[in-house]
N, C-alpha and C positions, 0 to 999 in steps of 0.2 A: 841089545840088552835083554828084551823079552820078545819071544817069537809070535805070541798069539794074544789077541784081545777079544773082548766081548762087550756088547752094550746090553745091560740088563735092566729091566724095569725095577722100581723101588721094591716091589713086592715079590720079585722073582725068587726061585730056589737057588741055593748056593750052587755054583758050577762045580763040576767033578774035577777039582784041581786042588793041589796043595800049593802053598806059598803064592797067594794071590795079592797083587797090588791094586788097591782101589784108588783111582786117581780122578781128582775133580768131582768127588762125590763120595760120601761115607759108605761103608759096607753094611752099615746097620746091623741087623741080626745075623747076617751072613759072616761078619768079620770074626776071625779067630785070633785072639791076642798072641797065641804061641807061634803062629806061622804066617800071618798076613801083615800087610803094611798099608797105612793110609798115607796118601800124598795129595792133600787137598786143602783148600782154604774155606770149604763149607763147614758150617756148624751142624752137629757137634763135631769137634775136630780132634782126631788122635794122631796127627802128623808128629813124628819125632822132632824134638826141638832143633837139632842141627839141620833139618831140612826146611823148617818153616820159612816162608817168604810171602810175597803179596798175591801173585796168581798161582794157581795149580801148575801151570806150565813151568814157571820159575822154580817151584818146589821140585818138579821132576828133574830139572836140570841139576839142582843141587844133589839129588840122589845119584845122578850119573857121576858127579864129582867125587862122591864118597859113598859107594853102594854098600848095602848090607850084604855080606858075603853068603848068599843063599841061592839055590837054583829056582829063580823065579819063573813061574810057569805061565802066568796069565796076568794081563792088564784088564781092569774092569772099569767101565764107566756107566752112567745111568741116564744120561741126557744128551741133547744136541746143542752145542754152542761152540764158539771159536776157541775159547780156552779149554773146553773139553777135548776137541779135536786135537789141538796142539799139545796138550799134555800126554795124550795117549801116543801121538806121533813121536814125541820126544823119547818115549820109552821103547817103542817098537822099532823106529828108524833112527837110532841114536847118533849114528855117524853123520847122517845128513842133518839132523837137528843141531848137533854141536857145531857144525860148520856155519850155521846161520842163526846162531843163538840170540843175538841182539834183536833181529827182525822178528823172530818168532815170539819172543817174550813181549815186545812192544805190540804185536798184533793181538795177543791175548789180552793185554791191558786195554786196547782200543775197544774191544768187545765187552769185557766184563766191567770195566771202569769208566768207560767214555774218556779214556786218556789219549794224549798225543802220541803219535808214532811217526817216524821218518818215512820217506817214500817207499822203501822196501817193505816195511810193516803195513803201510796203508794198502799196498797192492795185495799183500797176502790176506789181510783182513777183508778187503772188499771182495776178492775172488772166493774166499770161503763163504762170506754171507750170501753172495749171489748163488753159489752152488747150493747152499743150504735151503734158501728160499725156493729155488726152482725144483729141487728133488722133494722137498716136503710137500709142495703143491701137487707134484706127481703122485704122491702117496707112497714114495719109497721108504723102506725100512731104514732106521737110523744106522744099523750095521753097514748097509751097502753105501750109505752117504759117506761114513767114515772112510770106507775102503776107497771110494772114488777120490775123496779128499787127499788121502795119503798118496795116490798116484799123481795127483796134480800139484801138490805143494812144491816140489822142486822146480817145476816149470813156472809156477806163479812167482817164486822167488828170483829166478833168472830171467823172467819176462819172455820165455819161449812158449808160454801157454797160448793156444789159439785165440783165447779171449783177452789177451794182454792189452790189445789196443782199446777194446771196449771198457775194460777195467780202468785204464789210465784216464779215459775221457770222463768216466762216471765219478771220478774223485774230484772234479773241478769245483763242486759246491764247497767241499771242505777247504780247498786251497784258496778259493775266492774269499771265504771268511777271514783266513789268515791275512790275505792281502789287504782287506778292508780295515783290519786292526793295525797293521803295519803302516798303512797310509794315513791313519788318523780319521778315516771316514766313519768307522765305528770307534767311539772314544773309549779307551781303557785307562783307568786310574788305579794305581797301587795305593790302597788305603791301609797298609800295614802288613805285617807278616802273614795274617790269616784272612784278609778281606781284600777283594777287588771289585771295582765298579765298571760296568759296561754300559754305554749309552748308544743306542741305535737310533739316529735321528730320522725324521720323516723323509728326508731327501734319499736315504738308503732304503727305508721301508717301502716307499711308494704306495702301490695298491696291494702289497703282499704282506698284510698284517698276519695272516695265518702262518706263513713261512717264518716270519720274524719271531713268533711266539710259540712255535712248534717244540714239543718235547719228545725227543727220540726215545724209543723203546730200548730195552736191554738187547745188545748185540744186533742193532738195526743197521742195515747197510747204509752207506752214504748215498744220498740222493738230493734231488731239489726240493724235498719235503721241508727242509730247514734252511734258513738263511745263514744262521750262525750255529755251526755244529758245536756241542760242548767239547769235542775232541779238539777243535781249533782253540777254544779258550784254555784248554789244558796245556797247550804249548807254553803258556806263561803261568797258569794258576791251577795246576793240578791238585795242589794241596791247600787251596784257599776256598772260603765261602765266596760266592760271586753273586752280586746284584746285577741282573741284566734288565735295564729299563728301555722300553720301546715306545718312541713317540708315536701317538695316534691323534687323530683329529679332535677327539673329545678328551684328551688328557694323556695319561701314561698307562703303559701296561708294565707291571714290575713282576719279575720272577726272581726268587731267592733260590740259588742252586747250592747244595751241599756237594762236597767231593764225591765223585761216583763210586768210590771204592768202599764206602763206609758199611755197606751191607755185608761185606765179606770179613773173614777172620784174618785181616792182614798183619804183617809183622813189622814193616819199616816205614809206615806212613802216619801222618798226623791223624789223631782221632779226636772227635768232639766229646768232651766229658758229658755224660748225662744221655748220650744217644746209644740205645741198645737195640740191635736187631735180634729178633727171635730166630729160631731155626730157619734156614734158608734165607729168602729175601722177600717174604710176603708182607711182613709188617714190622714196625719198630715203636719203641718207647722213646720219648724225648723229654728229658727232665733238665731244663735250662731256664731257671727263673728269670734271669736277666733278658733272655730272648722273649719270653712271654710278656715281660713288662714293655719291651720295646714294641712288640706287636699291638699291645693294648693302647700305647701312645699313639701309634700310627692310626689306629681306628678312631681314637678320640679326635685326631686332626682331620680325618677324611670328611669331605663335604658332599660327596656323591653317594649313589645308592650301593656302591660295593663295600665289602668288608674284608680286611685282611683275615686269612685263614692259614693255619699251619697244620701239618699232618700229625697232630697229637693233641691230647687233652680234650677239653670240652668244646672245642670249636665245631661249628656246623660244617659238614662236608669234610671233616679231617680225614676220613677214610679214602675220600676221592683224592686228596692231595697225596696221601701215602702211596696210592697206586700210580702217581706221577713222579716218583722219585727218579732223578736226583732233585727235582724241584721240591722244596719243603714248604714254601710260602708263596701265596699270590693273592690277588684280590678277586673275589668272587661275588656275584649277585645272589639274590634270593633263590635262584634255580640252580645254583652251583656252577654257573657259567662264568667265564672270565669277564671282568668289568673294568671300566677305566678308573684310574685313580687321579685325584686332583693334586696329588703331592709330587713335587719335582724330585729327580734322582738324588740331588745333593742332600735335600731334607731327609729323604728316606735313609740314605747312607748315614747321616749324622745320628739318626735314631737307632740304627741297627749295629753300628760299628762297635759300640761299647760292650755289646754282648759277646763279641768274639776277639776283642783286642787283647784280652788277658789270658786267653786259653793257651 
């Protein structure tokens, strides 16, 4: 579809090209209404309505389905992540992308949204994140990382890549989390169309509390850092609020997770009324009075030193919680560190559920 691509910084000058497609990132002041095209889920968003979808990668596939008839000269992106790589790949290597559409879209969702993906998507996501981490640590330019990724994507998909064995083994923590849920060792309860409850008992936690309460970062590769990856929960609860309660010796550690896609300008997924991300994914506003009331009731019931804190409003350490998205509420001590709660998971669920049951 497009022969050439460039990775440009946000403040770069416009490239010497007409008919530019800006994918997975706005063209900003470089964008020309009469000749260019946005294919992105980032805000502010000028993607035409007929192409809008959840990930930028899926948006680019929709463009391939119904392209604007123009001599497109250049695809441009401005950052390094899985959805960025795969959206540009879809435009530049269109035939290969179309032959693997499902896996490519799911891999982009695993990175940008902490979503579930089937094994082909898992391998692609993991291979790309390993590549990005390694080359970034070496100081490689983003353009060259994209070029290497494009060479390796077909082999990552058909498992002929030299690192396929290592990649397959490294996905075990994700798959182990799924098995623990399916076996009932980690207890999952469906509490309605928009809320789910997970309880990780001490028998599963063992002496690995840090793993059980770990919050993976945006586009983080699967590793032993987390005991239960949000991508595993998303196999069942991609569009639900999830309370994850971890049993510890002195009580409970509770994390309230929102769906991982809410930062993006998505098209086909459930949104939480009153939650508004500003440009990019740096900060959000959350105006949900029933949620505020539930948190206040939980704090009134707490008997320990910790206080429930959410990533908005007048709560102390709310900016710290915002930086830990998709977690939007947890119990913190006076230093802003995680603290034990004396409230059991069923009580917490009963208080929080009304805030989300009618949305």
